[in-house]
C-alpha positions as CSV (number, residue, x, y, z in Angstrom):
1,M,43.3,20.6,30.2
2,L,44.9,20.8,26.9
3,S,43.0,19.2,23.6
4,N,43.4,18.9,20.4
5,R,40.3,20.9,18.4
6,G,39.1,19.5,15.0
7,G,42.3,17.4,14.6
8,N,44.7,20.0,13.5
9,P,48.2,18.8,15.1
10,M,49.2,22.4,14.8
11,L,46.3,23.8,17.2
12,L,46.2,23.1,21.2
13,H,43.3,24.4,23.1
14,A,42.9,24.7,27.0
15,D,39.8,25.2,29.1
16,L,40.7,26.3,32.6
17,S,37.5,26.4,34.5
18,E,36.4,28.6,36.7
19,Q,36.7,26.0,39.6
20,A,40.5,25.8,39.0
21,I,40.8,29.7,39.4
22,Q,41.8,30.6,43.3
23,P,40.6,33.9,44.5
24,T,42.9,36.9,44.5
25,S,44.2,38.9,47.3
26,L,41.8,41.5,47.1
27,E,39.3,38.8,47.9
28,T,41.5,37.0,50.8
29,G,43.7,39.7,51.9
30,Q,46.5,37.3,51.2
31,E,49.4,37.5,48.9
32,R,48.5,37.4,45.1
33,R,51.5,35.6,43.6
34,S,50.0,32.0,44.5
35,R,52.3,30.8,41.4
36,P,55.7,31.3,40.3
37,R,56.2,34.6,38.2
38,V,58.7,34.7,35.2
39,N,59.7,38.2,34.4
40,L,59.2,37.9,30.7
41,S,58.5,40.8,27.8
42,L,56.6,39.5,24.6
43,P,54.7,40.9,22.2
44,L,50.8,41.4,22.9
45,V,47.6,42.6,21.9
46,L,44.7,43.3,23.9
47,I,41.0,43.3,22.0
48,R,38.2,44.0,23.6
49,P,34.9,42.7,22.0
50,G,32.9,45.3,20.0
51,D,35.9,47.8,19.8
52,E,37.8,48.3,17.0
53,A,40.8,49.4,18.8
54,R,43.5,47.2,19.6
55,I,46.1,47.9,22.6
56,E,49.8,46.8,21.4
57,T,51.9,46.5,24.4
58,Q,53.9,43.7,26.1
59,T,54.3,41.5,28.9
60,G,55.9,42.3,32.3
61,N,55.7,38.7,33.5
62,V,53.7,35.9,32.9
63,T,52.8,32.5,35.0
64,C,50.9,29.4,34.2
65,D,47.6,31.2,34.3
66,S,47.9,34.9,34.0
67,F,50.0,37.9,32.9
68,Y,51.1,41.6,33.9
69,C,51.2,44.3,31.4
70,V,50.8,47.9,30.5
71,S,47.8,49.6,28.8
72,D,47.8,53.0,27.8
73,R,44.1,52.6,27.8
74,P,41.9,51.9,31.0
75,L,40.0,48.4,31.4
76,S,37.5,47.3,34.0
77,P,38.3,44.6,36.8
78,G,35.9,41.6,35.7
79,E,36.3,42.6,32.1
80,V,36.4,40.1,29.8
81,I,39.4,40.8,26.7
82,E,40.9,38.8,23.9
83,C,44.5,38.7,23.8
84,E,47.1,37.5,21.5
85,L,50.5,36.9,22.6
86,F,53.3,36.1,20.6
87,I,56.4,33.9,21.1
88,E,59.5,33.8,18.8
89,G,60.4,31.1,17.3
90,E,64.4,31.6,18.2
91,S,63.5,31.1,21.7
92,V,61.9,27.9,21.8
93,S,63.5,26.2,18.5
94,S,66.4,26.7,16.4
95,V,63.6,27.4,13.6
96,P,62.7,30.6,12.7
97,Q,59.5,29.4,11.6
98,D,58.6,27.8,15.0
99,D,56.9,31.3,15.9
100,L,53.8,30.5,18.0
101,R,50.8,32.6,19.0
102,L,48.2,32.2,22.0
103,S,45.2,33.5,21.5
104,C,42.9,33.7,24.7
105,R,40.5,35.2,26.4
106,A,41.2,36.5,29.7
107,R,39.6,38.4,32.9
108,V,41.2,41.4,34.2
109,I,41.8,41.2,37.5
110,R,43.2,44.4,38.6
111,V,44.0,47.6,37.1
112,V,46.4,50.1,38.5
113,P,46.8,53.6,37.5
114,R,50.6,54.5,37.3
115,P,51.0,57.7,39.2
116,S,54.5,58.7,38.1
117,Q,53.9,57.8,34.4
118,D,51.2,57.3,31.6
119,G,49.0,54.1,31.4
120,F,47.7,51.5,33.5
121,D,49.3,48.6,35.5
122,V,47.0,45.7,34.2
123,A,46.6,42.1,35.9
124,C,44.7,39.3,33.8
125,R,43.8,35.8,34.2
126,L,43.6,33.3,31.4
127,E,40.1,31.5,30.8
128,E,40.8,29.7,27.8
129,Y,43.5,29.5,25.4
130,S,45.0,28.1,21.8
131,I,48.4,28.0,21.0
132,S,49.4,27.8,17.3
133,R,52.1,28.4,14.7
134,S,52.5,31.9,13.8
135,S,54.5,34.6,11.4
136,A,54.0,37.5,13.5
């Protein structure tokens, strides 16, 4: 459900309750992709609470409630992280000042070491997010 926090017309807030989150294929043995994915490369920053280092990366694909990315540092399944995803205004509007920032809390669902490359494949599910204008 989207809501407008504090009456600010430029800030939307969504809370995705755990009841609306479906089990993963690791839990059910079924195909993981229950929602359509879009191969979309967007700038992404992952922030671990209590850790000053930010992980700068980009999405590999996104759904309405999750994303995949590559991290140069390991994360743990079940870990809750903060994220900032940036959408350039040119892709959603003819006005460059319409850059959007999706600030969210996400739960790490899956982490797989990349055997032939450095880093880790990471899948995250959004738990809560807000969208605002940004000058990223």
